[in-house]
C-alpha positions in Angstrom: 94.7 87.7 136.4 97.0 90.2 136.4 99.8 90.8 133.9 103.0 92.6 134.7 103.8 95.9 133.1 107.0 94.4 131.5 104.8 91.7 130.2 105.8 92.1 126.5 109.5 92.2 127.2 109.2 89.1 129.2 107.5 87.9 125.8 110.7 89.0 123.9 112.9 87.9 125.8 111.9 84.2 126.0 111.1 83.3 122.5 113.9 84.0 119.7 111.9 84.1 117.1 109.9 86.8 118.5 113.5 88.2 118.7 114.3 87.5 114.8 110.6 88.4 114.2 111.4 91.9 115.5 115.0 92.4 113.6 113.0 91.4 110.4 110.3 94.5 110.8 112.7 97.0 112.1 114.7 96.2 109.1 111.8 96.6 106.6 111.2 99.9 108.4 114.8 101.1 108.5 114.8 100.2 104.6 111.1 102.3 103.9 112.8 105.6 106.1 116.1 104.9 104.0 114.0 105.4 100.7 113.2 109.1 102.1 117.4 109.6 102.0 118.6 107.6 99.0 117.8 105.5 96.1 121.0 104.1 93.8 118.7 105.2 90.8 116.0 107.1 90.0 112.9 104.3 90.2 110.9 105.3 87.3 113.3 106.1 84.8 115.2 103.9 82.8 118.9 103.5 84.0 120.4 100.2 82.8 119.8 97.7 79.9 116.2 96.0 79.6 114.9 93.0 82.0 119.0 92.7 82.6 119.9 90.2 85.3 120.6 90.7 88.6 124.6 92.4 88.6 126.9 94.5 90.7 125.5 97.5 88.8 121.8 96.7 89.3 121.6 94.5 92.2 118.2 92.9 92.0 118.1 93.3 87.5 115.7 95.8 85.8 112.8 95.6 84.5 111.6 95.6 80.8 112.3 99.3 80.3 115.9 99.4 82.2 114.2 100.6 85.5 116.1 99.7 88.7 114.3 96.7 90.4 116.3 97.4 93.5 115.6 101.4 93.5 111.6 100.3 93.1 112.1 97.8 95.8 113.2 100.4 98.5 110.7 102.9 97.0 108.2 100.2 97.4 108.6 99.9 100.6 107.6 102.9 101.8 103.6 102.5 100.7 103.3 99.3 101.7 104.7 99.7 105.5 102.3 102.8 105.2 99.1 101.1 104.4 100.0 98.6 107.0 100.4 100.6 109.9 98.0 103.4 108.9 95.5 100.6 108.6 96.7 99.0 111.5 96.4 102.0 113.1 92.7 102.5 112.5 91.2 99.1 112.7 92.6 99.1 116.3 91.0 102.2 117.6 87.5 101.0 115.6 88.4 97.5 117.7 88.5 99.4 120.4 86.2 101.3 120.7 83.7 98.8 119.6 84.7 95.8 121.8 85.6 97.4 124.8 81.9 99.3 125.2 80.5 96.4 123.7 81.9 94.3 126.9 81.9 96.6 129.5 78.5 98.4 129.3 75.8 95.7 128.6 72.8 96.9 126.9 75.2 98.3 124.4 76.5 94.8 123.9 73.3 93.5 121.5 73.4 96.3 119.4 77.3 96.6 118.8 77.7 92.6 118.4 75.2 93.0 115.5 76.7 96.0 113.6 80.1 93.8 114.0 77.7 90.6 112.6 76.9 92.9 109.6 80.1 94.1 109.0 81.4 90.2 109.3 79.0 89.4 106.4 80.3 91.9 103.8 82.4 89.8 101.4 85.5 92.0 102.0 87.8 92.1 98.8 84.9 91.7 96.5 83.5 95.1 97.8 86.8 96.9 98.3 87.6 96.1 94.5 83.9 97.9 93.3 84.7 100.7 95.8 88.1 101.0 94.3 87.2 101.0 91.0 84.9 103.3 91.5 86.7 106.2 93.0 90.6 105.5 92.1 91.5 106.1 95.8 94.9 107.3 97.6 97.1 105.3 99.9 94.9 106.6 102.3 91.0 106.2 101.1 92.3 102.6 100.6 93.8 102.1 104.5 90.4 103.9 105.9 88.5 101.1 103.8 90.4 98.3 104.7 90.1 99.3 108.5 86.6 100.1 108.0 85.8 96.1 106.8 88.7 94.7 109.3 87.8 95.9 113.0 85.4 92.9 113.6 87.5 90.2 114.4 89.4 92.7 116.6 86.1 93.8 118.4 84.8 90.6 119.2 88.1 89.1 120.8 88.4 92.3 122.4 84.3 92.2 123.9 84.8 88.6 125.2 88.0 89.4 127.4 86.5 92.2 128.7 83.8 90.5 130.0 85.7 87.8 131.6 88.3 90.9 133.3 85.0 92.5 134.2 83.9 89.5 136.6 87.3 89.4 138.4 87.3 90.5 141.6 89.7 93.9 141.6 87.2 95.0 139.0 84.4 94.3 141.4 86.0 96.3 144.6 87.1 99.3 141.9 83.0 99.0 141.2 82.0 98.6 144.9 84.6 101.4 145.4 83.1 104.1 143.6 86.2 104.1 141.2 84.5 105.5 137.8 84.1 103.5 135.1 86.5 105.7 132.8 89.1 105.3 135.0 88.6 101.2 135.7 88.4 100.9 131.8 91.7 103.2 131.0 93.7 102.0 134.3 92.4 98.5 134.8 90.9 96.7 131.8 93.0 98.6 128.5 96.0 97.7 131.2 95.6 94.3 130.6 94.2 94.0 127.2 97.1 95.9 126.0 99.1 92.5 124.6 95.8 91.3 123.3 95.3 94.3 121.4 99.0 94.7 120.3 98.9 91.0 118.5 95.2 91.7 116.9 97.2 95.1 115.7 99.5 93.0 113.7 97.0 90.7 112.1 95.6 93.9 110.9 99.2 95.1 109.1 99.1 91.9 107.5 95.8 91.6 106.8 96.5 95.5 105.2 99.4 95.0 103.4 98.5 91.4 101.6 94.5 93.5 100.7 96.5 96.5 99.0 99.1 94.2 97.2 96.1 92.4 95.8 93.7 95.3 95.1 97.3 96.7 92.8 97.7 93.2 91.1 94.0 93.3 89.8 94.8 97.3 88.3 92.3 98.6 91.7 95.3 100.1 93.8 96.3 103.2 95.0 97.4 105.0 91.6 99.1 107.6 93.8 101.7 105.0 95.6 104.3 102.6 94.1 103.8 99.8 96.3 106.0 95.5 96.2 102.0 95.0 95.4 102.6 97.4 92.4 105.3 95.9 91.6 103.8 92.4 91.2 100.9 94.0 89.0 103.5 95.3 86.5 105.7 92.1 86.5 102.5 90.5 85.4 101.1 93.3 83.1 104.6 92.5 81.0 104.5 88.9 82.0 108.1 88.9 82.9 107.7 85.1 83.5 107.3 84.6 80.2 110.7 86.7 79.7 112.3 84.5 82.7 112.9 87.7 84.3 112.3 85.8 87.7 114.1 88.7 89.6 111.4 91.1 88.9 108.8 88.8 90.4 110.4 87.5 93.4 111.9 89.8 94.8 108.3 92.2 96.3 107.0 88.8 96.1 109.0 87.0 98.8 109.8 90.6 100.9 106.1 90.5 101.3 105.8 87.4 102.3 108.9 87.4 105.2 107.5 90.8 106.3 104.1 89.2 106.3 105.9 86.0 108.5 107.3 88.2 111.1 104.6 90.1 112.0 102.4 86.7 111.9 104.8 85.1 114.4 105.2 88.2 117.0 100.9 88.0 116.6 101.1 84.8 117.6 103.9 84.7 120.3 101.5 88.1 122.0 98.3 86.1 121.9 99.7 82.9 123.4 101.5 84.5 126.0 98.6 86.6 126.8 95.9 83.5 126.8 99.0 81.2 129.0 99.3 84.4 131.5 103.3 83.5 130.8 
């Protein structure tokens, strides 16, 4: 089984929903970039009437102290995507290191997989809540903590794939020809695993965004960043649902849902195409 260099491009071309997912992700990335250069109002200052429904002046309404929800939404996309992509990068690095090593080096397989089993057995969210409550983390330490507990799934999947690829004729020929192991790993194995790595990186982004939002919602999230999870937490804390301020809740909630769905569809498409080898 040899995947072509254009594998990812082919997946995108053959699946319309992948194009839609990429467009959604690109939109939210653009929104996060925009937050550095333009905000309609100061997201932390009173700029309008209290709990005003969406109007032309305030497209997404205002909060209980008159903050512009539209500006908060744009600003919050920055921290939300940062924690997602940063966690995914760390998770991917750990998953590749452990999974490929365990699958390629037989004597390292048993200890690495037992260590993986230990991490899998840890209660992720309760442990994060305890750690976050004690250390009052920033967005970066939250990303590091989530990645330290989330790499196991990718590691196990990559290990299984490496074990399968290791038995293929062209890998055996490389071994017999005296090709250095490092070259086999980086030039042959990882090249074939790129779609699978990308797929599980997408899952890591989703998991990080949802976990960070959960920490914010229960009040132990990063205190130095303002994300969509923080918007939901403040809306709940100020009982927005009792005041009928649906816009304050729906905007960040539906944004997380849409973004998570886009990443999930992209991940499933990559994984499915990899399994079927197109």
